[in-house]
N, C-alpha and C positions, 0 to 999 in steps of 0.2 A: 149716861157719862160724857164727860165735855169732850170735844173736838180740838185736837194738839193737832199743831203745823209747824211744818221743820222742810228741811231741803238734806237729801240724799247723800252722802259724804264717802261713803264707802260700799260695794257692792262687789262681793264673791258671786262670779256667776257660777261657778260650778258647786258652789259650797248651799247656795241658795237660798244667803242672808245678807244685810249692811246692818248698817246705824244712819239715822235721819240727828241731825243737829237741831236741837230746837228753837223755834223763834224765841223762848224767855231767857235762852244762853244759858240754863240746867245743863244736865248732863247728856253726850252721845245715848241713845236709845239705840235698843237692838230690833228688828226689823225682821219677820223671815217671809219668806217668798209666800205662803200657804195664807197669810194678813190682807194679800193683795188678789189673791185668788179671783176677783171680780172682773180685775181688770181685762179692756184687751190685749196688751203690750205688758213686755218685762219693764221692770224702771232699769233705771239707767240715774247712773251718776249725775249730779244735780238735779234731778225732781223734785218739787217740792210736791210734799205728803201731808193728805187729813189724815190721821188717825186718832187713834184712840187709847189710853191708858190700861194694860192688861197686866196680869202678871201669869209664868209660867210657872211649869209641875213644882220648880223647884224655890219656888217667888220669885222669881227676880220679874224688875220689869220690864216689859216686853210691847210691840203697839200692835196692837190689835183693829181688825175690822177700816184698814188700813184704804187709801184711794190714792191713786196719783192727780194733781191734780188739772186740769184739763184734757182730763183721756178722758174717751171714753170707758164703759162696762159695759160687758156683759150681759146681757139677759140670762138667769139661766132658771128654769123653773125647780124648784127646791121641794124634796120630797119630805111629806107633813113627820118624818121621823129625824128628818137632817133641820128640817127647823126648827124642831124640840133640844137638840143637842144646840144649837144653835142659843137658843137663849139660857143653855146657863152660865153659870160664875168662871169668870172667866180661865181660871186654871182644870177646870173641866173638861171643859168646851180645849182646850190644849190636848189635853190626853185625847179627848177623839177624831179631832180631826189631824193627826196625824197620819202624813203621807206609809200606807203598809211598807215597810224592804222588801226592796225586789230580791229575790234569793236570788243571785247568777247559777249558769254551768256544774261551776264549778263546789260550790257548796250542796248542790242537789249530790255530786256525784264524789264524793267525800263523804259520805252515808256507807255510802254502799262498798266500798276501800276494806273497810274492818272485816267485811263478810267475804269479800273475794281471798281478802291475807287466809279467816278461816275453814274457809273450804279450798284452800293450796294447802294449810299444812294438813288439815284432815288428807286429803289425798297423799301429800307425800307420806305420811306415815301409814295411812294403808299401803299403799305399794311395797314397801321395808318391809312390812311383818307378814306381807303374803310371800314376800322374795323367799324371808325367812323359813315359813312352814313347810314352804318349798322345798328351800335347800336340807332344812330335818327328814320332811320326806323320803329323799334322795338317799338320804342313807341308810343301807341297808345292814341291819342288825344279824350276829351271825347263827344263827339257827341253835346253835347251845345256851345264846347268852338270850335270844329270845325267849325262850323254856322256861317257865322257873326247874330246877335241881330239886328234884324229890327224893323224897328219901334220903338226904342226909345224913338219916340216922341208922345207912350200913355200914360209914366209912368212922372209923377212929385214928387219931392220931396216934397213930404206932412206931413212930422215929424212923419213918422216909420222909429223902430229902432230898431225891434225886427226882428229877423225869423218869428217866428207865426204869422207878422204881412205881410207877402210877399205872395201872391196867386201863386207864381212864380219863378224859377233860374233864370230867364230875369228880372224881379223884383227887386228881391235882390242882381242884379248883377251889375240895376242902380243904384240904392241905396248905393249898396258901392263904387261906381266908382263917383256918381255924387253928391253925400250928404253929409255932417258934422253930427256927432254925429249916426254912424250907432256901433250897437251890433252886427254883425253877421260873423265876421268872428275873431274871437278865437281864431286862430292858428297861425294868420298873413298869411299866403299864398297865400294870394290874390283867395279861395273861397267861396265865401258866403254860408251860412248854409248847410250845406256839411252832416248832422244827417236827415236835412231835403228833399234832394233833390235829395241826390243821393243812 
């Protein structure tokens, strides 16, 4: 590829790229800091740049294999694998020579945040459920309700409606549940004759 020459007219230090004004007067050429990797110093506006024309992954023109005129190169041993990559056509080479993106501390810890949220929710739900379970366990069930009423067949609806007519709590409960017109649950809580059998 032919060596082109131009002057660096713009350089954005924190982004690591700039633009070269070619000697032939054509449109400015994009240059990335990676194209000057062999130089002993960073470029500054006004430097004369020797470069070749290449293309990035999107097919746009850019300067590659660039040197700053009058600046020494840094000698470095290039491993065989890197040398192979260097010999690839420009678009492929640009893809392989991109700097790995640095992962900031906040990005690393961000992946931990959803895990912590899930753990927190799980602990909250567990504590609520265990409290409700303990509350239910503490409720005392009256012995008469805890044990099923056996032999309900021994009771029959015989027109009794008042607690004073009942011989036992079980009979009162049978009448309340099965017989119409009873007057044994004044407060409507489903427990008959509370004053008499409690």
